[in-house]
N, C-alpha and C positions, 0 to 999 in steps of 0.2 A: 281239749287242751288248753291252757288258757289264752283268753285273749288278747291281740297286737298290743303294743305299747301304743298311745298317740305318739301322733306327728308334733314336730317341736322343731325348736332351732338347733344346730350342733352349738353342742357344748365344747368350753374349752376343755384340753386333753389333760393339763395341769391341773385342770377343778378349779379354778381361779373365779372369784365371786368380786363381784364390784363393790366396792365398800359403800356406796350410796345405794345401790340396793337393796344390802343383806341388812340394811340400817339398823345398826349396831346401837343406838341410841333411843330406839323406841322403846326397852323397856319389858320388851314379853319374854316371859318363861320359853326354855329351851327344853323341848322332848328328845328323847331319842328312841327310834325303832329300829329293831333288831331283825332280819329276816332269815328265817330258816324254812329252805324251801323240802324238805324230805321228809317222808310218811312212808308208812310198812306198807300202805294202800290208798289208792287214790277213791275216794268216794264219790261217788256215780254223781253228785251234784255240783261238785266242787269244781271249779274254774278258777282258785287262786295258784301263783306261781308253786307248784310242787311238782315232786320226783321220786319217785320210788325205788330209785338205785342212784349210787355214788359216780361222778364223773375225773376220779382221779385226784391225785395230789391239790389240797387246796377246795377241790368240788365237793367233799362228800363226808359223811359224820365224823370221820376220825381225825381230819386237819382243817375243818372249818374254821373253828376259831383261830387260828392264826388270819385268816383270810379277813374275817372281820377285823383284826384290830389292824392287819393292814390297811383299811379301807378307811380306819377311825385316824389313824396315821395322816394318811393323805388329806382328811376333814380337815383337822387340826394345823395341818400347815397349810392349807389353802389359806383359811381365817386368818395366821400368822402374816401370810403373803399380801395379804388387803390390809393388814393394823388391826388385826380384831381379836382380841382374847376370848379364847373359847370361855363360853357361858357354862355353871354346873348344871347340869340337869335337872328337872322337875320332877321327872318322870321319864321310867325307861321300861320298853315294852320288850317283849321277845314275843314274834309272832310267827304263822308259817301256813303250808306247812305242819309240822309239828316240833317244836322247838324241844320236848321233851325226847326227840330219839337221839339227842344229845349227851351225852354221860353229863352228871351233875358238875362233875368237877372242869367238863369243857364251857358249860354255861357260866358256870361260878368264876373261869380263868377271862371269858368274854368281858362279864361284867366288871371285874377285876381292871380289866384293862381299859374300859370307859371310863372308869373312876380316877385312872392316873391319867388318862390324854384329856378328860373336859370336865372330870370332875362331877359329884352326883352329891344335890344337894343335902342337906339334913333334912330329914323326915320323908326323903323321897319316894316316890310308891313306885316299885321295881315289880312288875307282872311278868311272869309266863305262862302262855297258853300249854295245857294239856289234855292231850287224850286218855279217859282215864284206865287204858290198858298198860300204858307207857310212861306210869310214874307208881313208886312202891312206898312204902312207910318210910324206908333208910331213904331213899334218892329225895324224898321230900323234905326231909331231917336236914340231908345235906344242902338244899337249894335256900332252905331260910338259914342256915349258919354262914353259907356265901353273899348273904345278904337280899336275897328276894323277900318281897312283902307277901306276895298276894299272887295268888292263883286261878287263873281262870279254865272251869275246867268242862269240854264238850260233851255234854250231857246229850242235846239235840232230843232225845224221846225217854220216857219210862216204857216205850209199847215195843215189845219185840219184833212183830212186823212194821213197824218203823221202821226202826233202825235195819232191818232187811233190807227193805226198799231205799234208803238211804246208804247201805253199804257200810254204813258202821261193822266195827270186829267190838266193841265189848257188848256187855250183858247190862241190863238194868242195875241190877245188886252193887254191880262192879262202883257205881257213882258216890252211893254212901259212904263207903268202905274209904275212897280216897279223899273225900269233904271233910270225915271225922280224922283221918290220918294230917289233912292238910290243918285243920284246925287244933290239932294235939302239940303242933310242934310251929305253932303263932303266928299260921300265916292267914291272912284273909281271904275268903274264898269265894269266886262267883261260879255261877254254873249256866253256860250258854242253852236254850230251849231253839230248837225249829219249827214253825207251826205249817202247816197248808201241806204236807207231802201225801203224794197223788195217795187213795186209799185211809190215809186217816179220819175217823170220825172225830164229833166234836166230843164222843167223850173221852175218847182215847187223848184228845187233848186235852182236855181235863184233868185226867190220870196223870200225864206227864207233869203237868201242871204241880196238879197237890201232891207228887211225889219231890219236885225240888223245894216246895216248901217245909215240908216235913223234914228236910234236912237241914230249914233256918239257915241256908247261906247267907253272908252281907251284901250279895249282888245278883241279880237277874237276868240276863240279856235275851228278849225273846223277838226271833226274826223271822219273817216272813218268807217263804223258801219262794227262789227265784230261777225256773228251769232255763239254765243260759244255755245259747247256743254253741257248739262244739262239743257238748259233755255227753257221758253216758247217757246220762236220764234225759238230758234232750234229745238224743237220738230214739230213745225208749217214747217220749213223748212224741213224737216224729212219725213214729211208725204205728203208733195206735196202741204200743202194750201197756200206757199209764195214761191216764187220762190228766191231762192239763188243769194244773191250780185253776180254784175258782177263786176270782175276790172275791165275792159275797161270802163264803164259807172263809177265806179268811180273816175278813172284818170280823165275822162273828166270834172267829177265836181270838184276835185281838181282844176285842171290849170284853171278853169270858174270861181272858190273861189278867187283865186291866181290874175285872173286879175280884178276882183272886185272890191277888198281890195285894190289892188295898186293902182289904179285908185281913189280911196278914200280915199287914203293918210295914208294906214296900210301898214307897212310892216315885214314882216317874218323875226322869230328870232329863230323859231323854226317849226320844218316841220308843224305842225299843230296849231302854234300860232302867232298871229299875233297881233303886237300892234301900237297902232295909234303915226303916226309922229307929233309932237309938233312943233313949228316955231326954226330954230334954231339946228334942228336935221337932217336937211337933209341930211349931209354927217357922221352921228354917225353911227356906227357898228349895227347892229341891236338888238346884244343881250345887248345893252349899253341904249337901248331908255328908257325913265324914264318910259312907260306904260310898260316894257314888265313884266311879272310876276318872281319876284325874286327869290319866291319859286319854280316855274319849274326850273327856270336855275339853284337852288341847287341842283337838279337832273341829270341835264346833264354836269354841271362841275365838279359832284363827289365829293359835297362837304360831312359833315356830316349832319344827320339829326337822330333824337329821334322820333320814332312813339309809340306814346301813344292809348290805349283802342282794342278792340277785331279784331285778323288781322293782326296788325297793325305789319309795317314793320321796322326796325332801322341799320342804316349804320352809324356806327363808325368807323374811322379809317381803322384796319383790318378786323375788325369784320361785321357782317350782322345776324341780329338774328329777328325771328318772331313769336308774341304772339299767342295763342290760340285761334282758331277762335268766340267759342262762347260767348256769352253777359255772362250768366251762368256761364261758367268756369271761364271766364276770373274776374269777381268780387269773385270769391268765391277762388280762387287764392291768391287775392289780400288780402281779409277778412281773412286770413291763413296765412298773413307774407310772401310768396312767388311771384316771379317772376313769372308774367305770361307769359313766354317765352314758347313757346312750344319747338323750337330748333333753329340752326344757323351754322353759320362757320366761319370760318379765309382764308379771300383772301390771293392766293400765289400772287407773284410780276406778274407774267405772266397773271392770271385772272384779275389784277387789270390794267393791262396796256390795255388787250383785252378790257375790260369794257369801258376805256380813250377813246379807237377809237369808240366804238360801240355809245357812249355816245355823244360826241364833234361833231361826223360827222351831227351828225340830224339838229347840230346848224348854225346861220347864219355866226359865226364867225368859224367856221371850225374846223378841227383837226391837228394841226402839228404830221409830222411823225418822230420818233427818230431816229437815225444816224444808229440804227443796224436793223430798219424797211425794209420788203420787197417792194421795189418799181419796181420791176417788172410789175404789172399791170397797173401800174398808166399811162402808155403813152395808153392803152387800152381805159380806161376809160375817158380820154381827147378824143379820136377819136369817142367815142361814144356820145359826147356830155354830159356827166354824171359830170363832177366836171371841172371847171374854171381855164381855160389852164393857165394863167399867175401864180397864186398862185399855181398850182402843177409843176409847172417847177421849183419852192422854195420850196419845199416838204411841199406843205399848201395846204390842201384838201378842196374845198368849193364846196358843190352840187349846181350845174344849178337847173334849174326850173324841168326836164326831170330828173335829177337825184335825186332829192326830190321822185320822184315817183317810183326810185327803190335807195332806201337807202339801204336797207338791202344786196343787190346787193354789192353794193360798199364796204361796211363794208366787206364782205365775200371777195373781193379782195384786201382790205387792210392787212386784218390779214390772210389772206392764211388758 
């Protein structure tokens, strides 16, 4: 099961947000995240807040849209009570779970409801995650007609035995069909890959990356597998049924992916994310690439986001809070007119600065050190080949390929 929610301070039952902590005049864009907690099958490696069954009215696929919009009503009301007008959302992201477990009409109803409550900025990026077996040509057409602009497909691997180890339900041949259908209806397409699965060889991984490239998606994500405690895979590794992923093997696979993707015209803009380079974009900084996920960048740039759904996290100004995890508890609180927030925290300036470095250092545009930052370790990072020397001399930290593999070490050095 998913890990416990973090501890925090009690959150107001009415969801009230103090105006000074929201910082409405800071000019940060707002993103919306909608968590859909339902899956057909729970994958053995997954520790997300997901469920393979419904839990009654408002907490099951057929009635979930109304619950999300109840929470949106409460959110807009909390802002109004603080004297703050809702900002149109620059990005909207439906994640999970498997959002496409919901009917396309229900996903469209949620999007329409968010547009009516918050507003959605012209040209906004609107993404849904999708497992390949949960979408069809017609459902993708309906999603595009409803205002979705992008679909992120959970490919994970092109190798059957790797998919089996991950408990994925689709077969490799399904993904190219989904990508083609999405392109036909005008959706941008991202595919997600996972490397480091127990039993996956370097050639297996090469085969997966090359299969992804052959589909020419607009965006490719490549994530290292983390075996989480409490998952089925975690238990298999603990019993010795599966080997523990090898960090050196994962490093080799990341370097292989970077080489293959770069050669195919993709550029990294965040450690695990690569966007296709369009003609005329050769000199564009990675984070400005047209196909970079703007919603991903909202997190890495420390912008504001509001999460809707059980277990969803929100971050607005100096405030961060997270919802109760279980769908039944989430729906029940909203029916009672209460905020579904379980707890939260107020971020002090030191925490904000630490997070700015932690997040921005992962991106291709890097992080600029402030005038008071300790720069004593930068020379060592350059000497070790972890950061680019030219920018570092000007107090601008940009990771090398080797540095991307040791990003946590770089962050610890920069923050002391």
